[in-house]
VOMI-935902 format. One record per residue: x, y, z of N, C-alpha, C in turn. Coordinates in steps of 0.001 Angstrom, whole numbers, padded with zeros to 6 digits, always signed. Layout:
XYZXYZXYZ...
***
This chain:
+062409+038289+020326+061499+039154+019583+060187+038415+019323+059122+039021+019670+057796+038386+019538+057379+038326+018075+056960+037066+017673+056506+036889+016292+055095+037415+016129+054878+038031+015026+053554+038607+014769+052652+037534+014183+051458+037445+014767+050471+036476+014283+049914+036928+012937+049713+035944+012031+049127+036333+010733+047717+036845+010903+047427+037856+010180+046084+038424+010268+045094+037537+009537+043902+037374+010128+042851+036587+009488+042380+037285+008225+042204+036440+007216+041726+036991+005966+040250+037330+006094+039907+038547+005777+038491+038918+005917+037638+038145+004916+036425+037797+005310+035550+037059+004383+035249+037886+003157+035123+037193+002046+034771+037880+000819+033374+038459+000948+033175+039583+000304+031863+040224+000412+030749+039272-000021+029761+039144+000841+028598+038333+000530+028769+036857+000839+029967+036393+001217+030188+034961+001444+029733+034519+002827+030018+035311+003833+029742+034901+005209+028262+034611+005456+027318+035442+004989+025904+035126+005238+025449+033846+004533+026121+033463+003429+025712+032282+002683+026258+030986+003269+027286+031095+004089+027942+029879+004561+027001+028926+005305+026182+029406+006231+025257+028471+006904+024308+027780+005919+023849+028523+004914+022946+027946+003918+023670+026876+003101+024920+027171+002753+025710+026206+001987+025897+024913+002776+026258+025057+004045+026470+023871+004868+025170+023097+005053+024085+023798+005257+022784+023136+005421+022386+022392+004148+022622+023051+003017+022298+022417+001738+023143+021177+001510+024428+021274+001857+025309+020119+001698+024818+018954+002555+024408+019253+003769+023886+018210+004647+022617+017586+004054+021753+018442+003485+020517+017936+002893+020800+017031+001697+021766+017429+000893+022124+016616-000276+022667+015266+000165+023538+015284+001175+024091+014027+001661+022987+013136+002237+022067+013751+002977+020947+012988+003534+020066+012444+002431+019856+013266+001379+019041+012835+000245+019685+011666-000472+021008+011744-000663+021722+010638-001309+021574+009355-000496+021672+009494+000835+021534+008325+001700+020119+007758+001625+019133+008664+001543+017741+008226+001458+017477+007501+000146+018007+008055-000936+017838+007409-002238+018482+006034-002240+019647+005912-001651+020336+004622-001584+019526+003623-000752+018951+004101+000344+018124+003226+001184+016895+002754+000417+016286+003662-000343+015125+003277-001146+015500+002254-002211+016670+002451-002809+017121+001500-003829+017297+000112-003217+017905+000069-002041+018116-001219-001391+016790-001848-000968+015847-001011-000536+014529-001528-000146+013800-002103-001346+013841-001402-002461+013183-001891-003671+013829-003193-004133+015147-003267-004056+015852-004484-004458+015445-005658-003572+015328-005404-002273+014904-006460-001348+013477-006899-001650+012613-005936-001972+011228-006264-002304+011152-007081-003590+011967-006737-004562+011964-007481-005832+012386-008929-005613+013361-009131-004755+013776-010499-004439+012638-011265-003767+011913-010583-002899+010785-011193-002184+009652-011532-003154+009451-010680-004153+008375-010881-005122+008751-011873-006217+010012-012226-006295+010453-013103-007381+009862-014500-007264+009546-014930-006038+009045-016285-005841+007559-016393-006167+006790-015401-005760+005353-015396-006056+004793-014015-005752+003566-013804-006180+002909-012525-005948+002637-012347-004454+002727-011119-003986+002508-010824-002561+001542-009657-002418+000944-009560-001241+000131-008386-000946+001037-007234-000524+000480-006038-000547+001249-004879-000113+001696-005007+001328+000820-005518+002170+001159-005657+003583+002268-006678+003792+002260-007749+003023+003327-008746+003136+004678-008130+002779+004691-007314+001731+005948-006666+001327+006412-005693+002406+005485-004927+002957+005844-003986+004023+006443-004719+005223+005806-005813+005624+006306-006581+006767+007713-007104+006500+007928-007563+005281+009243-008093+004930+010305-007010+005006+010006-005844+004460+010972-004752+004479+011223-004270+005902+010177-004223+006718+010348-003819+008116+011246-004815+008851+011077-006107+008537+011910-007123+009185+013375-007009+008774+013607-006366+007629+014980-006155+007153+015587-004878+007726+014808-004149+008510+015343-002981+009190+015178-001662+008469+014408-001614+007397+014206-000360+006688+013235+000530+007469+013459+001834+007395+012608+002783+008107+011268+002905+007412+010301+003422+008153+008952+003569+007593+008922+004492+006379+009595+005664+006402+009593+006507+005196+010206+005802+003986+011269+005037+004222+011898+004310+003116+010954+003251+002562+010266+002555+003450+009309+001529+003020+008182+002156+002221+007651+003272+002708+006547+003925+002006+006977+004386+000616+008185+004921+000515+008688+005360-000793+008854+004176-001735+009379+003071-001214+009540+001870-002042+008191+001325-002473+007212+001351-001576+005886+000832-001899+005208+001673-002978+005410+002977-002923+004825+003834-003963+005380+003461-005331+006678+003196-005386+007301+002820-006649+006791+001459-007126+006739+000490-006240+006290-000856-006604+004829-000866-007031+004024-000047-006373+002609+000036-006732+002428+000716-008075+003229+001748-008314+003107+002516-009558+003395+001652-010783+004318+000700-010657+004671-000144-011810+003872-001444-011829+002951-001609-010865+002068-002761-010870+002612-004027-010240+003761-003933-009569+004316-005124-008934+003613-005464-007627+002979-004483-007019+002167-004708-005822+000762-004219-006125-000185-005151-006132-001566-004835-006474-002459-005825-005730-003078-005369-004658-003860-006274-003821-005067-006859-004550-005704-006100-005397-006855-006629-006138-006408-007754-007082-005292-007553-007738-004756-008595-008610-004383-009830-007806-003802-009619-006631-003440-010740-005768-004679-011537-005382-005737-010839-004967-006965-011522-004558-007539-012328-005724-007562-011735-006899-008083-012440-008064-007334-013727-008342-006008-013664-008298-005195-014861-008543-005397-015893-007441-005505-015419-006218-005711-016316-005067-007033-017068-005202-008100-016361-005522-009424-016982-005606-009476-017970-006771-008907-017604-007896-008896-018528-009042-008128-019810-008716-007046-019666-007979-006279-020841-007584-007093-021738-006656-007828-021126-005731-008648-021913-004809-009790-022604-005553-010388-021938-006484-011462-022551-007259-010937-023752-008037-009767-023608-008622-009226-024666-009476-008624-025825-008694-007947-025523-007585-007148-026558-006932-007542-026872-005489-008074-025931-004771-008401-026175-003360-009650-025387-002993-010822-025880-003387-012064-025145-003109-012268-024920-001614-012761-023752-001275-013070-023425+000114-014160-022365+000135-014725-022153+001302-015803-021185+001436-015310-019749+001399-016230-018855+001113-015899-017431+001041-015374-016934+002380-015965-017399+003459-015509-016963+004788-014047-017297+005007-013641-018499+004608-012241-018916+004766-011337-018086+003862-011772-017807+002640-010974-016977+001741-010737-015599+002354-011802-014997+002855-011696-013662+003445-010741-013676+004641-010842-014727+005470-009958-014832+006640-008500-014961+006222-008251-015838+005253-006870-016036+004800-006292-014753+004205-007096-014060+003428-006630-012821+002800-006413-011722+003838-007252-011706+004856-007098-010707+005924-005761-010907+006647-005400-012172+006894-004112-012474+007532-002963-011950+006676-003148-011966+005364-002122-011485+004445-002159-009964+004278-003110-009324+004961-003149-007865+004944-004174-007243+004027-005099-008061+003500-006127-007526+002606-007443-007432+003367-007980-006233+003580-009238-006102+004322-010431-006620+003527-011496-006937+004230-012697-007507+003611-013252-006598+002523-013207-005272+002750-013797-004358+001774-013045-004371+000441-011827-004876+000451-011069-005036-000793-011296-006426-001377-011246-007453-000526-011310-008830-001028-012699-009245-001503-013742-008852-000787-015080-009358-001093-015548-008997-002500-015427-007749-002959-015856-007437-004332-015093-008228-005384-013810-008472-005144-013019-009223-006122-013458-010687-006132-013727-011250-004965-014214-012635-004895-015500-012779-005703-016410-011834-005542-017672-011883-006280-017435-011784-007787-016511-010922-008185-016200-010771-009611-015625-012059-010190-014724-012693-009460-014104-013925-009946-015136-015041-010044-016005-015165-009045-017066-016180-009099-017913-015998-010354-018227-014745-010651-019039-014467-011832-018271-014819-013110-016999-014444-013160-016190-014733-014343-016003-016231-014550-015874-016960-013456-015636-018403-013531-016935-019208-013573-018070-018525-013558-019394-019169-013624-019561-020217-012517-019220-019814-011309-019363-020705-010170-019893-019921-008982-020157-020624-007903-020584-019965-006663-020146-020820-005486-020451-020363-004284-019963-021050-003096-020577-022437-002949-021826-022574-003308-022466-023884-003195-021792-024911-004120-021482-024496-005330-020827-025413-006268-019479-025870-005720-018752-024958-005069-017469-025347-004466-017683-026328-003329-018699-026079-002512-018992-026980-001395-019355-028375-001894-020085-028467-002989-020453-029769-003545-019215-030536-003999-018285-029830-004617-017039-030485-005045-016264-031006-003845-016206-030197-002799-015452-030586-001605-016070-031810-000950-017378-031808-000788-018029-032891-000060-018022-034190-000860-018141-034097-002166-018095-035301-002995-016711-035950-002938-015678-035123-002993-014320-035663-002906-014060-036261-001532-014499-035577-000490-014260-036066+000872-014998-037366+001121-016184-037504+000586-016946-038729+000817-016208-039941+000237-015557-039761-000889-014838-040871-001507-013632-041304-000677-013093-040383+000112-011892-040703+000892-012198-041189+002306-013440-040993+002765-013791-041394+004122-014067-042898+004168-013404-043558+005083-013628-044997+005257-014622-045195+006398-015852-045453+006064-016876-045674+007088-017556-047011+006831-018040-047601+007886-018737-048871+007761-020112-048657+007139-020573-049678+006447-021908-049601+005844-022938-049358+006933-023811-048413+006682-024857-048114+007645-024520-046986+008601-023247-046507+008598-022851-045411+009487-023148-044064+008847-024371-043869+008438-024714-042625+007747-024575-041418+008661-024962-041559+009932-024881-040432+010864-023429-039991+011049-022524-040952+011154-021105-040626+011311-020582-039934+010068-020959-040459+008918-020504-039873+007656-021027-038456+007493-022278-038237+007819-022847-036885+007718-022081-035907+008609-021808-036341+009836-021119-035448+010771-019719-035121+010280-019006-036112+009778-017653-035874+009300-017651-034950+008079-018613-035123+007219-018694-034265+006046-019030-032830+006439-019967-032679+007383-020309-031324+007849-019101-030647+008492-018400-031392+009349-017223-030832+010022-016159-030417+008999-015991-031239+007982-014994-030932+006954-015358-029654+006212-016607-029501+005868-017034-028290+005162-016857-027045+006032-017172-027169+007304-017009-026028+008214-015538-025632+008306-014654-026623+008404-013219-026313+008472-012737-025649+007183-013364-025946+006087-012982-025330+004820-013671-023987+004603-014373-023502+005628-014880-022141+005587-016268-021951+005011-017031-023016+004875-018395-022881+004360-019364-022607+005504-020398-021810+005215-021367-021431+006222-022393-022516+006498-023042-022396+007663-024003-023398+008112-025087-023781+007126-025829-022823+006560-026914-023180+005635-026430-023989+004435-025301-023591+003868-024761-024316+002724-024310-025708+003148-023694-025816+004317-023190-027100+004802-024322-028119+004910-025368-027741+005626-026479-028679+005802-027154-029030+004495-027365-028041+003644-028060-028265+002382-027260-029183+001466-025953-028949+001363-025115-029741+000460-025008-031186+000942-024822-031391+002250-024710-032752+002785-026028-033492+002597-027139-032848+002897-028449-033485+002725-028705-033824+001260-028329-032932+000386-028523-033158-001039-027691-034345-001518-026481-034482-000988-025620-035598-001368-026265-036928-001012-026858-037009+000169-027470-038264+000593-028786-038527-000136-029487-037479-000507-030700-037688-001315-030342-038286-002671-029245-037782-003256-028789-038346-004533-028419-039817-004360-027769-040146-003248-027369-041533-002996-028578-042441-002834-029623-041924-002148-030826-042705-001956-031511-043000-003284-031564-041984-004147-032177-042182-005464-031389-043197-006273-030065-043131-006187-029227-044067-006938-029438-045496-006442-029601-045651-005115-029821-046972-004575-031173-047533-004999-032188-046659-005081-033524-047087-005502-033517-047591-006937-032675-046974-007744-032603-047391-009142-031897-048742-009243
***
């Protein structure tokens, strides 16, 4: 005797048209949960990276990309970090310039180059450099004078080798990012001071 197959239960009124929407919504929620989790992990990775020292926005992005986070996840994490002030390129530039003034003087050109490598464009860095110079009551020439005076004390040259000393001092200033006019003027001024001291 042939067994009768159970009849399919008819869908409840109004349920069948909603089913695709329900499934789509469930997929979206699951994707959203995964995205939120990815953002949380990206922010956590960025916080660990920032724990050692201040970083530029581009440095943080590069770090997160190297960890395998997707671009949308990185952008979402960066918005959060920027909103709370943990990533601020202007603040980074200000701290960088003050550190260079205090501990390792260099020319504006070198500062701009170093900051550009870190992801800060000239149009962002240059105004901040000018502001810091004004706040610190210094300028590029004053930094060059400090550099050349210190370097002269460390250079071992024979008496009378003024041409060699001048060249080494000029080369040193150029490597530290100072421009030609300042280099020549500062070196010449240093030797004029020395000549006056010898006359006395």
